[in-house]
N, CA, C and O atoms as a DFTB+ gen file, in Angstrom:
184 C
 N C O
     1  1      23.358     -21.382     -15.376
     2  2      22.407     -20.595     -15.946
     3  2      20.916     -21.042     -15.712
     4  3      19.944     -20.372     -16.060
     5  1      20.853     -22.481     -14.963
     6  2      19.420     -22.929     -14.644
     7  2      19.116     -22.498     -13.435
     8  3      17.962     -22.159     -13.172
     9  1      20.082     -22.450     -12.550
    10  2      19.869     -22.113     -10.980
    11  2      19.586     -20.393     -11.089
    12  3      18.852     -19.928     -10.218
    13  1      20.125     -19.483     -12.087
    14  2      19.854     -18.404     -12.276
    15  2      18.280     -18.101     -12.665
    16  3      17.558     -17.236     -12.171
    17  1      18.013     -18.888     -13.508
    18  2      16.430     -18.968     -13.936
    19  2      15.588     -19.350     -13.093
    20  3      14.414     -18.979     -13.100
    21  1      16.174     -20.276     -12.121
    22  2      15.042     -20.532     -10.817
    23  2      15.161     -19.473      -9.848
    24  3      14.188     -19.079      -9.206
    25  1      16.422     -18.958      -9.710
    26  2      16.445     -17.769      -8.593
    27  2      15.693     -16.598      -8.724
    28  3      15.043     -16.106      -7.801
    29  1      15.778     -16.097      -9.976
    30  2      15.183     -14.766     -10.484
    31  2      13.714     -14.518     -10.015
    32  3      13.461     -13.433      -9.490
    33  1      12.672     -15.503     -10.179
    34  2      11.199     -14.995      -9.722
    35  2      11.407     -15.121      -8.178
    36  3      10.880     -14.164      -7.611
    37  1      11.989     -15.968      -7.345
    38  2      11.835     -15.853      -6.124
    39  2      12.607     -14.241      -5.429
    40  3      12.335     -13.656      -4.381
    41  1      13.567     -13.915      -6.448
    42  2      14.191     -12.795      -5.889
    43  2      13.238     -11.471      -6.168
    44  3      13.134     -10.558      -5.349
    45  1      12.612     -11.499      -7.341
    46  2      11.565     -10.689      -7.760
    47  2      10.505     -10.360      -6.657
    48  3       9.991      -9.261      -6.447
    49  1      10.277     -11.565      -5.979
    50  2       8.948     -11.739      -5.151
    51  2       9.602     -10.927      -3.910
    52  3       9.037      -9.966      -3.386
    53  1      10.796     -11.405      -3.526
    54  2      11.110     -10.919      -2.127
    55  2      11.547      -9.450      -2.219
    56  3      11.413      -8.753      -1.213
    57  1      12.142      -8.838      -3.521
    58  2      11.996      -7.380      -3.559
    59  2      10.765      -6.649      -3.387
    60  3      10.682      -5.609      -2.734
    61  1       9.681      -7.292      -4.068
    62  2       8.264      -6.921      -3.897
    63  2       7.754      -6.926      -2.476
    64  3       7.261      -5.922      -1.961
    65  1       7.870      -7.941      -1.934
    66  2       7.835      -7.884      -0.479
    67  2       8.487      -6.990       0.589
    68  3       7.892      -6.740       1.637
    69  1       9.732      -6.501       0.313
    70  2      10.227      -5.856       0.613
    71  2       9.969      -4.428       0.501
    72  3      10.049      -3.634       1.438
    73  1       9.657      -4.150      -0.695
    74  2       9.183      -2.506      -0.755
    75  2       7.666      -2.358      -0.292
    76  3       7.268      -1.213      -0.080
    77  1       6.784      -3.428      -0.116
    78  2       5.594      -3.139       0.834
    79  2       5.887      -2.950       2.255
    80  3       5.259      -2.134       2.930
    81  1       6.922      -3.758       2.777
    82  2       7.229      -3.302       4.097
    83  2       7.823      -1.848       4.229
    84  3       7.623      -1.021       5.119
    85  1       8.666      -1.757       3.014
    86  2       9.369      -0.381       3.249
    87  2       8.133       0.699       3.170
    88  3       8.213       1.753       3.800
    89  1       7.088       0.414       2.435
    90  2       6.035       1.553       2.335
    91  2       5.137       1.682       3.566
    92  3       4.421       2.681       3.640
    93  1       5.115       0.951       4.342
    94  2       4.523       0.769       5.832
    95  2       5.318       1.708       6.390
    96  3       4.747       2.742       6.737
    97  1       6.688       1.614       6.604
    98  2       7.400       2.454       7.494
    99  2       7.424       3.738       7.161
   100  3       7.379       4.652       7.984
   101  1       7.509       3.902       5.735
   102  2       7.704       5.369       5.117
   103  2       6.557       6.018       5.164
   104  3       6.799       7.116       5.663
   105  1       5.395       5.920       4.901
   106  2       4.369       6.476       4.659
   107  2       3.440       6.753       5.940
   108  3       3.176       5.851       6.735
   109  1       3.014       7.923       6.067
   110  2       2.186       8.245       7.656
   111  2       1.145       7.386       7.533
   112  3       0.727       7.171       6.396
   113  1       0.540       6.748       8.632
   114  2      -0.612       6.155       8.855
   115  2      -1.916       6.729       8.109
   116  3      -2.157       7.936       8.116
   117  1      -2.680       5.863       7.513
   118  2      -4.084       6.458       7.016
   119  2      -5.070       7.133       8.065
   120  3      -5.299       6.616       9.159
   121  1      -5.532       8.113       7.719
   122  2      -6.782       8.487       8.866
   123  2      -7.748       7.557       8.515
   124  3      -7.829       7.224       7.332
   125  1      -8.549       7.049       9.402
   126  2      -9.663       6.468       9.087
   127  2     -10.864       7.196       8.650
   128  3     -11.080       8.309       9.130
   129  1     -11.879       6.545       7.560
   130  2     -12.898       7.235       7.041
   131  2     -13.697       7.641       8.027
   132  3     -13.756       7.036       9.098
   133  1     -14.484       8.852       7.726
   134  2     -15.393       9.669       8.751
   135  2     -16.662       8.683       8.758
   136  3     -16.976       8.026       7.765
   137  1     -17.318       8.648       9.899
   138  2     -18.427       7.645       9.730
   139  2     -19.675       8.458       9.155
   140  3     -19.837       9.614       9.544
   141  1     -20.367       8.012       8.440
   142  2     -21.674       8.828       7.454
   143  2     -22.173       9.794       8.468
   144  3     -22.449      10.904       8.012
   145  1     -22.340       9.628       9.670
   146  2     -23.022      10.564      10.627
   147  2     -22.321      11.605      10.849
   148  3     -22.952      12.516      11.385
   149  1     -20.978      11.853      10.578
   150  2     -20.063      12.688      10.593
   151  2     -19.806      13.725       9.472
   152  3     -19.359      14.870       9.540
   153  1     -20.203      13.017       8.472
   154  2     -20.098      14.011       7.379
   155  2     -21.189      14.923       7.259
   156  3     -22.288      14.559       7.676
   157  1     -21.043      16.111       6.727
   158  2     -22.023      17.192       6.331
   159  2     -23.099      16.722       5.452
   160  3     -22.911      15.863       4.591
   161  1     -24.316      17.332       5.689
   162  2     -25.552      16.535       4.790
   163  2     -25.822      17.713       3.780
   164  3     -25.869      18.913       4.050
   165  1     -25.990      17.106       2.560
   166  2     -26.505      17.956       1.587
   167  2     -25.573      19.275       1.154
   168  3     -24.428      19.567       1.501
   169  1     -26.452      19.919       0.313
   170  2     -25.862      21.534      -0.087
   171  2     -24.736      21.446      -0.859
   172  3     -23.971      20.482      -0.824
   173  1     -24.566      22.649      -1.726
   174  2     -23.346      22.509      -2.536
   175  2     -22.275      23.401      -1.760
   176  3     -22.593      24.145      -0.831
   177  1     -21.231      23.280      -2.141
   178  2     -19.995      24.122      -1.561
   179  2     -19.980      25.397      -2.385
   180  3     -20.176      25.388      -3.600
   181  1     -19.750      26.451      -1.708
   182  2     -19.411      27.514      -2.670
   183  2     -19.313      28.685      -1.913
   184  3     -19.036      29.753      -2.461
């Protein structure tokens, strides 16, 4: 029981790290934010 209590936090940490890596592989890469000079200036859309 003591061994299980000591292993559970490490197993949970491992699962979280694996999910983070899985997310990197599954999701498409994020597009970079446009530079301020590339954005349209002023005006309301409509």
